[in-house]
All heavy atoms as TSV, in Angstrom:
chain	resi	resn	atom	element	x	y	z
A	1	MET	N	N	-23.684	-37.314	62.295
A	1	MET	CA	C	-23.761	-37.872	60.991
A	1	MET	C	C	-22.434	-38.567	60.732
A	1	MET	O	O	-21.348	-38.029	60.944
A	1	MET	CB	C	-24.025	-36.801	59.940
A	1	MET	CG	C	-24.027	-37.350	58.591
A	1	MET	SD	S	-24.768	-36.225	57.409
A	1	MET	CE	C	-26.363	-36.016	58.047
A	2	ILE	N	N	-22.521	-39.792	60.161
A	2	ILE	CA	C	-21.301	-40.542	59.841
A	2	ILE	C	C	-21.392	-40.986	58.346
A	2	ILE	O	O	-22.434	-41.439	57.867
A	2	ILE	CB	C	-21.187	-41.851	60.665
A	2	ILE	CG1	C	-21.095	-41.494	62.152
A	2	ILE	CG2	C	-20.050	-42.681	60.197
A	2	ILE	CD1	C	-21.134	-42.656	63.090
A	3	GLU	N	N	-20.336	-40.729	57.674
A	3	GLU	CA	C	-20.190	-41.115	56.266
A	3	GLU	C	C	-19.095	-42.159	56.183
A	3	GLU	O	O	-18.044	-41.999	56.733
A	3	GLU	CB	C	-19.802	-39.884	55.421
A	3	GLU	CG	C	-19.580	-40.160	53.976
A	3	GLU	CD	C	-20.863	-40.277	53.188
A	3	GLU	OE1	O	-21.908	-39.879	53.688
A	3	GLU	OE2	O	-20.779	-40.811	52.054
A	4	THR	N	N	-19.379	-43.266	55.535
A	4	THR	CA	C	-18.351	-44.323	55.353
A	4	THR	C	C	-17.931	-44.396	53.868
A	4	THR	O	O	-18.800	-44.225	53.008
A	4	THR	CB	C	-18.859	-45.684	55.812
A	4	THR	OG1	O	-20.030	-46.053	55.111
A	4	THR	CG2	C	-19.117	-45.693	57.301
A	5	LYS	N	N	-16.670	-44.577	53.644
A	5	LYS	CA	C	-16.131	-44.580	52.265
A	5	LYS	C	C	-15.021	-45.673	52.169
A	5	LYS	O	O	-14.455	-46.044	53.189
A	5	LYS	CB	C	-15.446	-43.249	51.922
A	5	LYS	CG	C	-16.367	-42.056	51.906
A	5	LYS	CD	C	-17.174	-42.092	50.647
A	5	LYS	CE	C	-17.993	-40.775	50.507
A	5	LYS	NZ	N	-18.915	-40.812	49.420
A	6	ILE	N	N	-14.819	-46.131	50.963
A	6	ILE	CA	C	-13.659	-46.963	50.665
A	6	ILE	C	C	-12.640	-46.025	49.998
A	6	ILE	O	O	-13.011	-45.290	49.095
A	6	ILE	CB	C	-14.003	-48.166	49.763
A	6	ILE	CG1	C	-14.970	-49.075	50.499
A	6	ILE	CG2	C	-12.775	-48.901	49.309
A	6	ILE	CD1	C	-15.499	-50.247	49.695
A	7	TRP	N	N	-11.422	-46.095	50.490
A	7	TRP	CA	C	-10.360	-45.242	49.942
A	7	TRP	C	C	-10.097	-45.592	48.489
A	7	TRP	O	O	-9.740	-46.674	48.129
A	7	TRP	CB	C	-9.067	-45.393	50.773
A	7	TRP	CG	C	-7.923	-44.580	50.240
A	7	TRP	CD1	C	-6.993	-44.922	49.341
A	7	TRP	CD2	C	-7.728	-43.184	50.535
A	7	TRP	NE1	N	-6.168	-43.890	49.116
A	7	TRP	CE2	C	-6.596	-42.781	49.809
A	7	TRP	CE3	C	-8.344	-42.244	51.330
A	7	TRP	CZ2	C	-6.049	-41.489	49.856
A	7	TRP	CZ3	C	-7.768	-40.966	51.422
A	7	TRP	CH2	C	-6.706	-40.612	50.684
A	8	ARG	N	N	-10.287	-44.597	47.608
A	8	ARG	CA	C	-10.042	-44.784	46.176
A	8	ARG	C	C	-9.184	-43.654	45.618
A	8	ARG	O	O	-9.313	-43.266	44.477
A	8	ARG	CB	C	-11.335	-44.904	45.428
A	8	ARG	CG	C	-12.145	-46.090	45.881
A	8	ARG	CD	C	-13.117	-46.546	44.875
A	8	ARG	NE	N	-13.562	-47.867	45.335
A	8	ARG	CZ	C	-14.819	-48.215	45.380
A	8	ARG	NH1	N	-15.749	-47.362	45.126
A	8	ARG	NH2	N	-15.145	-49.390	45.814
A	9	GLY	N	N	-8.353	-43.050	46.471
A	9	GLY	CA	C	-7.470	-41.982	46.073
A	9	GLY	C	C	-7.865	-40.662	46.734
A	9	GLY	O	O	-8.943	-40.499	47.195
A	10	GLN	N	N	-6.919	-39.739	46.642
A	10	GLN	CA	C	-7.123	-38.434	47.311
A	10	GLN	C	C	-8.273	-37.642	46.694
A	10	GLN	O	O	-9.015	-36.996	47.396
A	10	GLN	CB	C	-5.815	-37.621	47.251
A	10	GLN	CG	C	-5.883	-36.377	48.061
A	10	GLN	CD	C	-6.239	-36.554	49.532
A	10	GLN	OE1	O	-5.685	-37.442	50.213
A	10	GLN	NE2	N	-7.158	-35.818	50.061
A	11	GLU	N	N	-8.391	-37.658	45.394
A	11	GLU	CA	C	-9.494	-36.875	44.762
A	11	GLU	C	C	-10.838	-37.376	45.190
A	11	GLU	O	O	-11.733	-36.563	45.518
A	11	GLU	CB	C	-9.335	-36.958	43.222
A	11	GLU	CG	C	-10.397	-36.100	42.494
A	11	GLU	CD	C	-10.241	-36.173	41.013
A	11	GLU	OE1	O	-9.148	-36.374	40.517
A	11	GLU	OE2	O	-11.246	-35.996	40.329
A	12	TYR	N	N	-11.010	-38.680	45.237
A	12	TYR	CA	C	-12.266	-39.274	45.661
A	12	TYR	C	C	-12.518	-38.949	47.139
A	12	TYR	O	O	-13.652	-38.613	47.506
A	12	TYR	CB	C	-12.169	-40.770	45.469
A	12	TYR	CG	C	-13.448	-41.549	45.877
A	12	TYR	CD1	C	-14.499	-41.611	45.011
A	12	TYR	CD2	C	-13.519	-42.208	47.075
A	12	TYR	CE1	C	-15.643	-42.336	45.341
A	12	TYR	CE2	C	-14.646	-42.931	47.400
A	12	TYR	CZ	C	-15.693	-42.987	46.570
A	12	TYR	OH	O	-16.807	-43.661	46.912
A	13	ASN	N	N	-11.482	-38.941	47.913
A	13	ASN	CA	C	-11.592	-38.625	49.322
A	13	ASN	C	C	-12.006	-37.134	49.553
A	13	ASN	O	O	-12.840	-36.843	50.388
A	13	ASN	CB	C	-10.245	-38.904	50.091
A	13	ASN	CG	C	-10.421	-38.778	51.544
A	13	ASN	OD1	O	-11.094	-39.565	52.158
A	13	ASN	ND2	N	-9.715	-37.788	52.131
A	14	THR	N	N	-11.412	-36.250	48.797
A	14	THR	CA	C	-11.760	-34.824	48.882
A	14	THR	C	C	-13.208	-34.580	48.524
A	14	THR	O	O	-13.902	-33.787	49.182
A	14	THR	CB	C	-10.830	-34.017	47.977
A	14	THR	OG1	O	-9.464	-34.218	48.383
A	14	THR	CG2	C	-11.153	-32.514	48.079
A	15	ARG	N	N	-13.698	-35.282	47.510
A	15	ARG	CA	C	-15.134	-35.188	47.124
A	15	ARG	C	C	-16.019	-35.674	48.232
A	15	ARG	O	O	-17.073	-35.145	48.527
A	15	ARG	CB	C	-15.376	-35.930	45.830
A	15	ARG	CG	C	-14.841	-35.219	44.637
A	15	ARG	CD	C	-15.341	-35.885	43.326
A	15	ARG	NE	N	-15.030	-37.292	43.385
A	15	ARG	CZ	C	-14.729	-38.059	42.353
A	15	ARG	NH1	N	-14.619	-37.505	41.156
A	15	ARG	NH2	N	-14.437	-39.324	42.468
A	16	GLY	N	N	-15.557	-36.727	48.953
A	16	GLY	CA	C	-16.322	-37.283	50.062
A	16	GLY	C	C	-16.389	-36.286	51.235
A	16	GLY	O	O	-17.396	-36.161	51.873
A	17	GLU	N	N	-15.324	-35.604	51.480
A	17	GLU	CA	C	-15.310	-34.567	52.537
A	17	GLU	C	C	-16.263	-33.440	52.185
A	17	GLU	O	O	-17.011	-32.987	53.080
A	17	GLU	CB	C	-13.899	-34.032	52.718
A	17	GLU	CG	C	-12.915	-35.014	53.258
A	17	GLU	CD	C	-11.450	-34.602	53.173
A	17	GLU	OE1	O	-11.146	-33.596	52.537
A	17	GLU	OE2	O	-10.626	-35.318	53.721
A	18	GLN	N	N	-16.325	-33.039	50.955
A	18	GLN	CA	C	-17.226	-31.982	50.563
A	18	GLN	C	C	-18.682	-32.498	50.612
A	18	GLN	O	O	-19.584	-31.771	51.035
A	18	GLN	CB	C	-16.919	-31.532	49.110
A	18	GLN	CG	C	-17.791	-30.372	48.659
A	18	GLN	CD	C	-17.567	-29.102	49.512
A	18	GLN	OE1	O	-16.454	-28.768	49.862
A	18	GLN	NE2	N	-18.675	-28.463	49.821
A	19	GLN	N	N	-18.891	-33.749	50.278
A	19	GLN	CA	C	-20.230	-34.349	50.327
A	19	GLN	C	C	-20.746	-34.337	51.744
A	19	GLN	O	O	-21.879	-33.966	51.971
A	19	GLN	CB	C	-20.163	-35.772	49.809
A	19	GLN	CG	C	-21.479	-36.470	49.765
A	19	GLN	CD	C	-21.340	-37.911	49.231
A	19	GLN	OE1	O	-20.365	-38.598	49.513
A	19	GLN	NE2	N	-22.316	-38.346	48.425
A	20	ILE	N	N	-19.930	-34.775	52.731
A	20	ILE	CA	C	-20.427	-34.775	54.120
A	20	ILE	C	C	-20.647	-33.331	54.626
A	20	ILE	O	O	-21.599	-33.077	55.366
A	20	ILE	CB	C	-19.505	-35.627	55.046
A	20	ILE	CG1	C	-20.286	-35.832	56.380
A	20	ILE	CG2	C	-18.191	-34.981	55.281
A	20	ILE	CD1	C	-19.610	-36.789	57.319
A	21	ALA	N	N	-19.873	-32.368	54.193
A	21	ALA	CA	C	-20.108	-30.972	54.572
A	21	ALA	C	C	-21.451	-30.499	54.056
A	21	ALA	O	O	-22.194	-29.782	54.730
A	21	ALA	CB	C	-18.961	-30.098	54.030
A	22	GLU	N	N	-21.814	-30.919	52.828
A	22	GLU	CA	C	-23.109	-30.559	52.284
A	22	GLU	C	C	-24.252	-31.260	53.052
A	22	GLU	O	O	-25.279	-30.610	53.319
A	22	GLU	CB	C	-23.200	-30.964	50.795
A	22	GLU	CG	C	-22.286	-30.083	49.944
A	22	GLU	CD	C	-22.143	-30.583	48.537
A	22	GLU	OE1	O	-22.842	-31.561	48.148
A	22	GLU	OE2	O	-21.318	-29.992	47.803
A	23	TYR	N	N	-24.100	-32.479	53.430
A	23	TYR	CA	C	-25.074	-33.157	54.283
A	23	TYR	C	C	-25.251	-32.447	55.610
A	23	TYR	O	O	-26.371	-32.248	56.072
A	23	TYR	CB	C	-24.660	-34.622	54.582
A	23	TYR	CG	C	-24.684	-35.566	53.438
A	23	TYR	CD1	C	-23.931	-36.720	53.443
A	23	TYR	CD2	C	-25.437	-35.331	52.286
A	23	TYR	CE1	C	-23.958	-37.644	52.371
A	23	TYR	CE2	C	-25.453	-36.245	51.234
A	23	TYR	CZ	C	-24.689	-37.362	51.290
A	23	TYR	OH	O	-24.704	-38.284	50.234
A	24	LEU	N	N	-24.161	-32.039	56.232
A	24	LEU	CA	C	-24.231	-31.343	57.487
A	24	LEU	C	C	-24.988	-30.039	57.340
A	24	LEU	O	O	-25.838	-29.671	58.201
A	24	LEU	CB	C	-22.841	-31.060	58.038
A	24	LEU	CG	C	-22.005	-32.300	58.482
A	24	LEU	CD1	C	-20.598	-31.935	58.745
A	24	LEU	CD2	C	-22.666	-32.953	59.684
A	25	GLU	N	N	-24.751	-29.329	56.245
A	25	GLU	CA	C	-25.474	-28.072	55.959
A	25	GLU	C	C	-26.997	-28.349	55.834
A	25	GLU	O	O	-27.798	-27.652	56.372
A	25	GLU	CB	C	-24.940	-27.413	54.682
A	25	GLU	CG	C	-25.580	-26.099	54.348
A	25	GLU	CD	C	-25.291	-25.003	55.363
A	25	GLU	OE1	O	-24.215	-25.009	55.999
A	25	GLU	OE2	O	-26.143	-24.126	55.542
A	26	ASP	N	N	-27.337	-29.418	55.085
A	26	ASP	CA	C	-28.721	-29.796	54.876
A	26	ASP	C	C	-29.456	-30.089	56.172
A	26	ASP	O	O	-30.640	-29.748	56.333
A	26	ASP	CB	C	-28.856	-30.986	53.953
A	26	ASP	CG	C	-28.469	-30.711	52.483
A	26	ASP	OD1	O	-28.341	-29.528	52.147
A	26	ASP	OD2	O	-28.225	-31.693	51.760
A	27	TYR	N	N	-28.755	-30.687	57.121
A	27	TYR	CA	C	-29.356	-31.042	58.386
A	27	TYR	C	C	-29.109	-30.084	59.523
A	27	TYR	O	O	-29.501	-30.315	60.654
A	27	TYR	CB	C	-28.907	-32.477	58.790
A	27	TYR	CG	C	-29.507	-33.521	57.932
A	27	TYR	CD1	C	-28.848	-34.034	56.826
A	27	TYR	CD2	C	-30.773	-34.056	58.230
A	27	TYR	CE1	C	-29.383	-35.026	56.021
A	27	TYR	CE2	C	-31.352	-35.035	57.466
A	27	TYR	CZ	C	-30.657	-35.504	56.378
A	27	TYR	OH	O	-31.252	-36.488	55.546
A	28	GLY	N	N	-28.436	-28.945	59.239
A	28	GLY	CA	C	-28.209	-27.922	60.226
A	28	GLY	C	C	-27.227	-28.353	61.322
A	28	GLY	O	O	-27.331	-27.875	62.471
A	29	LEU	N	N	-26.289	-29.184	60.964
A	29	LEU	CA	C	-25.296	-29.668	61.914
A	29	LEU	C	C	-23.927	-29.003	61.654
A	29	LEU	O	O	-23.656	-28.570	60.575
A	29	LEU	CB	C	-25.133	-31.209	61.804
A	29	LEU	CG	C	-26.440	-31.989	62.066
A	29	LEU	CD1	C	-26.214	-33.480	61.700
A	29	LEU	CD2	C	-26.900	-31.864	63.502
A	30	GLN	N	N	-23.110	-29.000	62.664
A	30	GLN	CA	C	-21.753	-28.420	62.560
A	30	GLN	C	C	-20.657	-29.423	62.453
A	30	GLN	O	O	-19.585	-29.164	61.917
A	30	GLN	CB	C	-21.469	-27.447	63.712
A	30	GLN	CG	C	-22.260	-26.175	63.666
A	30	GLN	CD	C	-21.916	-25.366	62.428
A	30	GLN	OE1	O	-20.759	-25.241	62.065
A	30	GLN	NE2	N	-22.914	-24.816	61.766
A	31	THR	N	N	-20.871	-30.634	63.036
A	31	THR	CA	C	-19.828	-31.661	63.103
A	31	THR	C	C	-20.308	-32.971	62.539
A	31	THR	O	O	-21.442	-33.378	62.807
A	31	THR	CB	C	-19.373	-31.887	64.597
A	31	THR	OG1	O	-18.992	-30.613	65.122
A	31	THR	CG2	C	-18.241	-32.890	64.698
A	32	GLY	N	N	-19.407	-33.619	61.765
A	32	GLY	CA	C	-19.727	-34.926	61.218
A	32	GLY	C	C	-18.478	-35.782	61.217
A	32	GLY	O	O	-17.381	-35.325	61.525
A	33	TYR	N	N	-18.678	-37.051	60.928
A	33	TYR	CA	C	-17.578	-38.020	61.025
A	33	TYR	C	C	-17.491	-38.769	59.684
A	33	TYR	O	O	-18.511	-39.112	59.101
A	33	TYR	CB	C	-17.822	-39.037	62.192
A	33	TYR	CG	C	-17.979	-38.322	63.506
A	33	TYR	CD1	C	-19.231	-37.839	63.895
A	33	TYR	CD2	C	-16.877	-38.088	64.310
A	33	TYR	CE1	C	-19.332	-37.182	65.131
A	33	TYR	CE2	C	-16.979	-37.437	65.477
A	33	TYR	CZ	C	-18.226	-36.970	65.901
A	33	TYR	OH	O	-18.391	-36.316	67.099
A	34	MET	N	N	-16.250	-39.055	59.266
A	34	MET	CA	C	-16.059	-39.772	58.030
A	34	MET	C	C	-15.075	-40.953	58.353
A	34	MET	O	O	-14.012	-40.716	58.851
A	34	MET	CB	C	-15.426	-38.880	56.958
A	34	MET	CG	C	-15.415	-39.498	55.592
A	34	MET	SD	S	-15.195	-38.241	54.362
A	34	MET	CE	C	-13.841	-38.933	53.471
A	35	LEU	N	N	-15.535	-42.138	58.011
A	35	LEU	CA	C	-14.708	-43.332	58.218
A	35	LEU	C	C	-14.353	-43.887	56.877
A	35	LEU	O	O	-15.210	-44.265	56.087
A	35	LEU	CB	C	-15.514	-44.358	59.034
A	35	LEU	CG	C	-14.877	-45.728	59.264
A	35	LEU	CD1	C	-13.588	-45.568	60.038
A	35	LEU	CD2	C	-15.855	-46.643	59.999
A	36	SER	N	N	-13.038	-43.919	56.591
A	36	SER	CA	C	-12.574	-44.415	55.291
A	36	SER	C	C	-11.829	-45.720	55.515
A	36	SER	O	O	-10.882	-45.815	56.342
A	36	SER	CB	C	-11.618	-43.393	54.665
A	36	SER	OG	O	-12.283	-42.210	54.373
A	37	PHE	N	N	-12.213	-46.755	54.756
A	37	PHE	CA	C	-11.535	-48.061	54.768
A	37	PHE	C	C	-10.503	-48.085	53.628
A	37	PHE	O	O	-10.837	-47.883	52.463
A	37	PHE	CB	C	-12.555	-49.159	54.605
A	37	PHE	CG	C	-13.506	-49.240	55.724
A	37	PHE	CD1	C	-14.746	-48.618	55.682
A	37	PHE	CD2	C	-13.181	-49.993	56.858
A	37	PHE	CE1	C	-15.645	-48.734	56.731
A	37	PHE	CE2	C	-14.096	-50.067	57.902
A	37	PHE	CZ	C	-15.308	-49.440	57.842
A	38	CYS	N	N	-9.235	-48.265	54.000
A	38	CYS	CA	C	-8.164	-48.263	53.014
A	38	CYS	C	C	-7.511	-49.657	53.017
A	38	CYS	O	O	-7.111	-50.175	54.052
A	38	CYS	CB	C	-7.101	-47.198	53.327
A	38	CYS	SG	S	-5.782	-47.099	52.155
A	39	PHE	N	N	-7.431	-50.248	51.830
A	39	PHE	CA	C	-6.871	-51.571	51.690
A	39	PHE	C	C	-5.488	-51.600	51.100
A	39	PHE	O	O	-4.941	-52.606	50.768
A	39	PHE	CB	C	-7.816	-52.486	50.868
A	39	PHE	CG	C	-9.183	-52.593	51.570
A	39	PHE	CD1	C	-10.255	-51.886	51.062
A	39	PHE	CD2	C	-9.324	-53.421	52.642
A	39	PHE	CE1	C	-11.485	-51.995	51.656
A	39	PHE	CE2	C	-10.562	-53.537	53.262
A	39	PHE	CZ	C	-11.651	-52.838	52.780
A	40	ASN	N	N	-4.871	-50.372	50.947
A	40	ASN	CA	C	-3.498	-50.277	50.450
A	40	ASN	C	C	-2.489	-50.831	51.405
A	40	ASN	O	O	-2.661	-50.779	52.618
A	40	ASN	CB	C	-3.148	-48.810	50.196
A	40	ASN	CG	C	-3.994	-48.203	49.097
A	40	ASN	OD1	O	-4.688	-48.873	48.381
A	40	ASN	ND2	N	-3.952	-46.846	49.039
A	41	GLN	N	N	-1.400	-51.403	50.879
A	41	GLN	CA	C	-0.348	-51.954	51.730
A	41	GLN	C	C	0.336	-50.919	52.615
A	41	GLN	O	O	0.624	-51.219	53.769
A	41	GLN	CB	C	0.683	-52.675	50.851
A	41	GLN	CG	C	0.242	-53.886	50.123
A	41	GLN	CD	C	0.118	-55.083	51.041
A	41	GLN	OE1	O	0.819	-55.174	52.055
A	41	GLN	NE2	N	-0.768	-56.016	50.715
A	42	LYS	N	N	0.526	-49.750	52.064
A	42	LYS	CA	C	1.342	-48.712	52.806
A	42	LYS	C	C	0.387	-47.546	53.210
A	42	LYS	O	O	0.753	-46.363	53.001
A	42	LYS	CB	C	2.477	-48.218	51.970
A	42	LYS	CG	C	3.483	-49.300	51.660
A	42	LYS	CD	C	4.640	-48.784	50.872
A	42	LYS	CE	C	5.646	-49.900	50.629
A	42	LYS	NZ	N	6.800	-49.417	49.910
A	43	LYS	N	N	-0.775	-47.854	53.742
A	43	LYS	CA	C	-1.703	-46.848	54.101
A	43	LYS	C	C	-1.264	-46.077	55.356
A	43	LYS	O	O	-0.433	-46.629	56.185
A	43	LYS	CB	C	-3.066	-47.459	54.364
A	43	LYS	CG	C	-3.107	-48.408	55.505
A	43	LYS	CD	C	-4.433	-49.088	55.591
A	43	LYS	CE	C	-4.340	-50.297	56.509
A	43	LYS	NZ	N	-5.388	-51.224	56.309
A	44	GLN	N	N	-1.733	-44.851	55.518
A	44	GLN	CA	C	-1.456	-44.095	56.710
A	44	GLN	C	C	-2.770	-44.050	57.535
A	44	GLN	O	O	-3.690	-43.309	57.171
A	44	GLN	CB	C	-1.026	-42.680	56.375
A	44	GLN	CG	C	0.353	-42.627	55.780
A	44	GLN	CD	C	0.829	-41.213	55.625
A	44	GLN	OE1	O	0.058	-40.235	55.585
A	44	GLN	NE2	N	2.152	-41.014	55.539
A	45	ILE	N	N	-2.815	-44.860	58.568
A	45	ILE	CA	C	-4.016	-44.906	59.388
A	45	ILE	C	C	-3.974	-43.786	60.432
A	45	ILE	O	O	-2.918	-43.258	60.721
A	45	ILE	CB	C	-4.206	-46.260	60.082
A	45	ILE	CG1	C	-2.998	-46.574	60.982
A	45	ILE	CG2	C	-4.413	-47.342	59.043
A	45	ILE	CD1	C	-3.188	-47.806	61.776
A	46	GLY	N	N	-5.140	-43.390	60.913
A	46	GLY	CA	C	-5.152	-42.364	61.950
A	46	GLY	C	C	-6.406	-41.560	61.877
A	46	GLY	O	O	-7.324	-41.787	61.045
A	47	VAL	N	N	-6.501	-40.555	62.755
A	47	VAL	CA	C	-7.652	-39.681	62.836
A	47	VAL	C	C	-7.176	-38.239	62.679
A	47	VAL	O	O	-6.116	-37.913	63.238
A	47	VAL	CB	C	-8.314	-39.852	64.212
A	47	VAL	CG1	C	-9.491	-38.882	64.392
A	47	VAL	CG2	C	-8.792	-41.302	64.438
A	48	LYS	N	N	-7.955	-37.463	61.903
A	48	LYS	CA	C	-7.581	-36.050	61.777
A	48	LYS	C	C	-8.862	-35.223	61.802
A	48	LYS	O	O	-9.916	-35.739	61.487
A	48	LYS	CB	C	-6.789	-35.812	60.484
A	48	LYS	CG	C	-7.536	-36.156	59.214
A	48	LYS	CD	C	-6.638	-35.934	57.986
A	48	LYS	CE	C	-7.383	-36.406	56.723
A	48	LYS	NZ	N	-6.570	-36.179	55.520
A	49	LYS	N	N	-8.698	-33.977	62.194
A	49	LYS	CA	C	-9.800	-33.011	62.233
A	49	LYS	C	C	-9.653	-32.060	61.078
A	49	LYS	O	O	-8.582	-31.551	60.825
A	49	LYS	CB	C	-9.796	-32.237	63.549
A	49	LYS	CG	C	-10.033	-33.101	64.772
A	49	LYS	CD	C	-10.015	-32.275	66.030
A	49	LYS	CE	C	-10.137	-33.219	67.247
A	49	LYS	NZ	N	-10.089	-32.506	68.491
A	50	LEU	N	N	-10.786	-31.858	60.368
A	50	LEU	CA	C	-10.734	-30.953	59.192
A	50	LEU	C	C	-11.859	-29.896	59.345
A	50	LEU	O	O	-12.818	-30.105	60.073
A	50	LEU	CB	C	-11.070	-31.738	57.927
A	50	LEU	CG	C	-10.267	-32.979	57.607
A	50	LEU	CD1	C	-10.905	-33.783	56.514
A	50	LEU	CD2	C	-8.879	-32.555	57.200
A	51	GLU	N	N	-11.732	-28.815	58.606
A	51	GLU	CA	C	-12.796	-27.899	58.479
A	51	GLU	C	C	-13.024	-27.737	56.947
A	51	GLU	O	O	-12.107	-27.372	56.218
A	51	GLU	CB	C	-12.458	-26.527	59.057
A	51	GLU	CG	C	-13.643	-25.619	58.983
A	51	GLU	CD	C	-13.446	-24.329	59.775
A	51	GLU	OE1	O	-12.737	-24.354	60.804
A	51	GLU	OE2	O	-14.024	-23.329	59.358
A	52	VAL	N	N	-14.242	-28.093	56.523
A	52	VAL	CA	C	-14.608	-28.055	55.119
A	52	VAL	C	C	-15.892	-27.191	55.020
A	52	VAL	O	O	-16.888	-27.522	55.670
A	52	VAL	CB	C	-14.867	-29.452	54.569
A	52	VAL	CG1	C	-15.282	-29.391	53.115
A	52	VAL	CG2	C	-13.580	-30.299	54.682
A	53	SER	N	N	-15.832	-26.121	54.237
A	53	SER	CA	C	-17.010	-25.241	54.056
A	53	SER	C	C	-17.598	-24.780	55.383
A	53	SER	O	O	-18.821	-24.763	55.549
A	53	SER	CB	C	-18.040	-25.918	53.194
A	53	SER	OG	O	-17.547	-26.267	51.938
A	54	GLY	N	N	-16.742	-24.571	56.359
A	54	GLY	CA	C	-17.233	-24.073	57.670
A	54	GLY	C	C	-17.764	-25.132	58.574
A	54	GLY	O	O	-18.256	-24.889	59.669
A	55	LYS	N	N	-17.649	-26.398	58.170
A	55	LYS	CA	C	-18.148	-27.525	58.975
A	55	LYS	C	C	-16.957	-28.314	59.532
A	55	LYS	O	O	-15.909	-28.398	58.868
A	55	LYS	CB	C	-19.031	-28.475	58.132
A	55	LYS	CG	C	-20.209	-27.795	57.487
A	55	LYS	CD	C	-21.155	-27.260	58.521
A	55	LYS	CE	C	-22.328	-26.602	57.850
A	55	LYS	NZ	N	-23.263	-26.004	58.847
A	56	HIS	N	N	-17.128	-28.918	60.712
A	56	HIS	CA	C	-16.020	-29.680	61.343
A	56	HIS	C	C	-16.239	-31.172	61.003
A	56	HIS	O	O	-17.334	-31.707	61.211
A	56	HIS	CB	C	-16.093	-29.529	62.848
A	56	HIS	CG	C	-15.913	-28.071	63.273
A	56	HIS	ND1	N	-14.710	-27.412	63.214
A	56	HIS	CD2	C	-16.822	-27.130	63.679
A	56	HIS	CE1	C	-14.880	-26.162	63.593
A	56	HIS	NE2	N	-16.176	-26.007	63.856
A	57	ILE	N	N	-15.181	-31.758	60.486
A	57	ILE	CA	C	-15.245	-33.178	60.089
A	57	ILE	C	C	-14.074	-33.898	60.796
A	57	ILE	O	O	-12.966	-33.466	60.743
A	57	ILE	CB	C	-15.119	-33.364	58.564
A	57	ILE	CG1	C	-16.303	-32.678	57.883
A	57	ILE	CG2	C	-15.075	-34.863	58.226
A	57	ILE	CD1	C	-16.183	-32.669	56.356
A	58	ILE	N	N	-14.426	-34.971	61.473
A	58	ILE	CA	C	-13.431	-35.824	62.103
A	58	ILE	C	C	-13.334	-37.075	61.222
A	58	ILE	O	O	-14.316	-37.758	61.020
A	58	ILE	CB	C	-13.780	-36.159	63.548
A	58	ILE	CG1	C	-13.877	-34.858	64.340
A	58	ILE	CG2	C	-12.744	-37.140	64.149
A	58	ILE	CD1	C	-14.445	-35.002	65.706
A	59	GLU	N	N	-12.165	-37.268	60.631
A	59	GLU	CA	C	-11.963	-38.309	59.633
A	59	GLU	C	C	-10.993	-39.359	60.180
A	59	GLU	O	O	-9.899	-39.063	60.624
A	59	GLU	CB	C	-11.421	-37.713	58.346
A	59	GLU	CG	C	-11.225	-38.725	57.254
A	59	GLU	CD	C	-10.734	-38.106	55.978
A	59	GLU	OE1	O	-10.660	-36.850	55.846
A	59	GLU	OE2	O	-10.443	-38.865	55.038
A	60	ALA	N	N	-11.423	-40.609	60.077
A	60	ALA	CA	C	-10.578	-41.768	60.499
A	60	ALA	C	C	-10.319	-42.626	59.302
A	60	ALA	O	O	-11.266	-42.932	58.506
A	60	ALA	CB	C	-11.295	-42.535	61.612
A	61	VAL	N	N	-9.067	-43.017	59.137
A	61	VAL	CA	C	-8.670	-43.962	58.049
A	61	VAL	C	C	-8.207	-45.214	58.707
A	61	VAL	O	O	-7.319	-45.239	59.581
A	61	VAL	CB	C	-7.546	-43.384	57.171
A	61	VAL	CG1	C	-7.142	-44.382	56.104
A	61	VAL	CG2	C	-8.014	-42.097	56.490
A	62	VAL	N	N	-8.837	-46.330	58.325
A	62	VAL	CA	C	-8.486	-47.622	58.912
A	62	VAL	C	C	-8.228	-48.601	57.816
A	62	VAL	O	O	-8.623	-48.447	56.678
A	62	VAL	CB	C	-9.578	-48.223	59.823
A	62	VAL	CG1	C	-9.723	-47.354	61.058
A	62	VAL	CG2	C	-10.907	-48.363	59.143
Protein backbone atom coordinates (compact mmCIF):
# COMPACT_ATOMS: atom_id res chain seq x y z
CA MET A 1 0.00 0.00 0.00
CA ILE A 2 1.29 3.45 -0.92
CA GLU A 3 0.00 6.74 0.47
CA THR A 4 0.99 10.00 -1.23
CA LYS A 5 0.88 13.35 0.55
CA ILE A 6 1.91 16.95 0.06
CA TRP A 7 4.01 18.21 2.97
CA ARG A 8 1.94 20.67 5.00
CA GLY A 9 3.79 20.54 8.29
CA GLN A 10 4.74 18.00 10.92
CA GLU A 11 1.26 17.69 12.46
CA TYR A 12 -0.31 16.93 9.07
CA ASN A 13 2.47 14.42 8.37
CA THR A 14 1.94 12.65 11.71
CA ARG A 15 -1.79 12.32 10.96
CA GLY A 16 -0.86 10.83 7.55
CA GLU A 17 1.37 8.24 9.19
CA GLN A 18 -1.47 7.23 11.52
CA GLN A 19 -3.87 7.12 8.57
CA ILE A 20 -1.71 4.68 6.60
CA ALA A 21 -1.28 2.53 9.73
CA GLU A 22 -5.08 2.30 9.95
CA TYR A 23 -5.31 1.35 6.26
CA LEU A 24 -2.73 -1.37 6.81
CA GLU A 25 -4.76 -2.71 9.73
CA ASP A 26 -7.93 -2.70 7.61
CA TYR A 27 -6.24 -4.73 4.87
CA GLY A 28 -4.30 -7.06 7.18
CA LEU A 29 -0.90 -5.80 6.04
CA GLN A 30 2.22 -5.10 8.09
CA THR A 31 4.21 -2.78 5.80
CA GLY A 32 3.23 0.32 3.84
CA TYR A 33 4.90 3.19 2.04
CA MET A 34 4.32 6.92 2.30
CA LEU A 35 5.59 9.36 -0.32
CA SER A 36 5.54 13.03 0.72
CA PHE A 37 6.13 15.84 -1.75
CA CYS A 38 7.72 18.86 -0.07
CA PHE A 39 8.05 22.16 -1.89
CA ASN A 40 9.87 24.02 0.92
CA GLN A 41 13.20 25.66 0.06
CA LYS A 42 15.07 24.02 2.96
CA LYS A 43 13.44 20.59 2.96
CA GLN A 44 15.13 17.49 4.30
CA ILE A 45 14.78 14.83 1.64
CA GLY A 46 15.38 11.18 2.34
CA VAL A 47 13.89 7.86 3.37
CA LYS A 48 13.18 6.69 6.90
CA LYS A 49 11.62 3.62 8.50
CA LEU A 50 8.93 4.09 11.14
CA GLU A 51 6.76 1.93 13.33
CA VAL A 52 3.29 3.34 13.92
CA SER A 53 0.68 1.36 15.87
CA GLY A 54 2.68 -1.82 15.31
CA LYS A 55 2.87 -1.32 11.53
CA HIS A 56 6.02 -0.70 9.50
CA ILE A 57 6.03 2.40 7.33
CA ILE A 58 8.76 3.38 4.92
CA GLU A 59 8.48 7.12 4.33
CA ALA A 60 10.20 9.06 1.55
CA VAL A 61 10.27 12.87 1.35
CA VAL A 62 11.06 14.36 -2.05
